[in-house]
C-alpha positions as a printed Julia matrix, in Angstrom:
146×3 Matrix{Float64}:
 -14.13   -7.23  -10.91
  -9.97   -8.56  -11.64
  -7.61   -8.74   -7.91
  -4.5    -8.2    -7.21
  -2.95   -9.72   -4.19
   0.59  -10.31   -2.08
   1.95  -11.6     1.2
   5.14  -11.73    2.51
   6.47  -12.37    6.34
   8.56   -8.66    7.08
  11.3   -10.13    9.96
   9.7    -7.7    13.01
   7.3    -7.42   15.56
   3.43   -6.98   14.83
   3.9    -3.4    16.35
   6.88   -1.7    14.37
   5.3    -3.29   11.43
   2.15   -1.65   11.99
   3.79    1.33   13.47
   5.22    1.8     9.63
   2.16    1.35    6.91
  -0.05    3.06    9.37
   1.62    6.15    8.47
  -0.54    7.35    5.09
   2.44    9.77    4.05
   5.33    7.64    4.85
   4.72    5.41    1.1
   7.83    6.57    0.17
  10.43    5.55    2.73
   9.39    1.97    2.06
   7.57    1.23   -1.11
  10.63    1.17   -3.97
   8.15    2.13   -7.43
   6.96    5.4    -5.0
   9.48    8.54   -5.42
   7.92   11.25   -2.93
   4.72   11.72   -0.83
   2.83   14.39   -0.26
  -0.28   15.0     1.8
  -2.47   17.36    1.57
  -2.67   20.63    3.21
   0.0    18.67    6.17
  -3.52   16.26    7.35
  -2.77   13.71    9.94
  -1.58   10.58    8.33
  -3.93    8.45   10.12
  -7.23   10.6     8.95
  -9.67    8.69    7.3
 -10.07   11.11    4.27
  -6.87   11.99    3.99
  -5.03   12.82    0.71
  -1.6    12.03   -0.44
  -0.05   12.42   -4.15
   2.68    9.81   -5.11
   5.28   10.94   -7.47
   6.09    7.92   -8.94
   9.78    6.35   -9.6
   8.4     6.94  -13.7
   7.72   10.06  -12.88
   4.68    9.44  -13.4
   1.59   11.52  -10.38
  -0.96    9.23   -8.51
  -3.16   10.27   -5.72
  -4.93    8.1    -3.13
  -7.11    8.39   -0.6
  -7.69    6.79    2.76
 -10.37    5.4     3.37
 -10.22    3.42    6.34
  -7.64    1.97    9.1
  -8.35    0.37   11.89
  -5.52    0.28   14.84
  -7.76   -2.7    16.89
  -7.33   -5.04   12.9
  -4.11   -3.13   12.13
  -6.14   -3.35    8.78
  -5.98    0.41    6.59
  -7.3     0.46    2.81
  -7.03    3.42    0.41
  -8.53    4.1    -2.87
  -6.84    5.97   -6.28
  -8.17    9.15   -6.79
  -7.11   10.0    -9.86
  -3.72    7.93  -11.28
  -2.42    7.31  -14.75
  -3.71    4.0   -14.59
  -7.04    2.79  -16.79
  -8.73    1.86  -13.73
 -11.81    2.01  -12.49
 -13.13    1.4    -8.51
  -9.87    1.18   -7.17
  -9.41   -0.02   -3.67
  -5.95   -1.82   -1.84
  -6.23   -3.16    1.63
  -3.28   -4.01    3.47
  -3.89   -6.1     6.59
  -0.46   -6.53    9.45
  -0.93   -9.84   11.3
   1.75  -11.28   14.37
   3.04  -14.27   13.5
   3.62  -14.83   17.18
   5.51  -18.08   17.28
   7.99  -15.73   15.86
   8.03  -12.17   16.81
   7.53  -11.5    12.89
   4.65  -10.15   10.7
   2.43  -11.41    7.74
   1.51   -8.48    6.1
  -1.59   -9.29    2.87
  -2.15   -6.62   -0.1
  -4.9    -6.66   -2.3
  -5.75   -4.28   -5.12
  -9.03   -5.09   -6.7
 -10.33   -2.67   -9.2
 -12.5    -2.1   -12.79
 -11.44   -1.93  -16.12
 -11.72   -2.68  -19.38
 -11.39   -6.82  -20.07
  -8.68   -6.48  -22.2
  -6.04   -4.96  -19.84
  -7.44   -7.15  -16.59
  -4.09   -9.88  -17.31
  -1.13   -6.8   -17.55
  -3.21   -4.31  -14.89
  -3.51   -7.39  -12.59
  -0.13   -8.37  -13.09
   1.43   -4.88  -12.57
  -0.12   -4.02  -10.35
   0.97   -7.66   -7.92
   4.32   -7.65   -9.2
   5.32   -3.4    -9.4
   3.64   -2.32   -6.46
   2.69   -5.31   -3.91
   5.35   -7.18   -4.44
   8.31   -4.71   -5.13
   6.61   -2.42   -1.61
   5.85   -6.05    0.64
  10.03   -6.34   -0.02
  11.01   -2.48    0.57
   8.38   -2.97    4.02
  10.81   -6.21    4.88
  13.77   -4.41    4.08
  13.08   -0.89    5.69
  11.67   -2.48    9.2
  14.85   -4.55    8.95
  17.18   -0.89    9.3
  14.06   -0.01   12.3
C-alpha cells in the first residue's frame, strides 16, 4: 500500500493549530488546493461520519468522510468517498504535537491508499507535494494570522 507523508513545524501554539485542523468543514480557509468546502446538510464538523464536499482549485470535486477525531491525541483521520484520483481505500491522518520548548507545533500528515502499480509514483508525489506539503505551508500561514 503506497504512502505519502509530510511534516512541518507550525509557528503557533498547539491549541491554535489543533483548533484549525479539527474543523473538518474549514479546510478551504488554509489548504490552497481547496477553493471551497461544504459539509453535508449542516453537519457538525467534529462528528465522526461527517461528509464534506471539496471544490478543488483545479475545478475537480472530492468528497471525504471524517473517520476518527481524537481531541486527547490531537489526531484526525478521514477517507475519500469519491474523487477524480484513481485510488481506492484512501485514508489520511493528521496529528498535531506540541513542541513545548518553543511553543510551536509539529504537524504530521500521512496518506495511504491503494492504486494500480503503474500509478503509484505519480499519485504518491501528487499527494505529497500538491496536497500535504502545500497544505502544511497554507496551515502555517493561516495560523500566523490568528
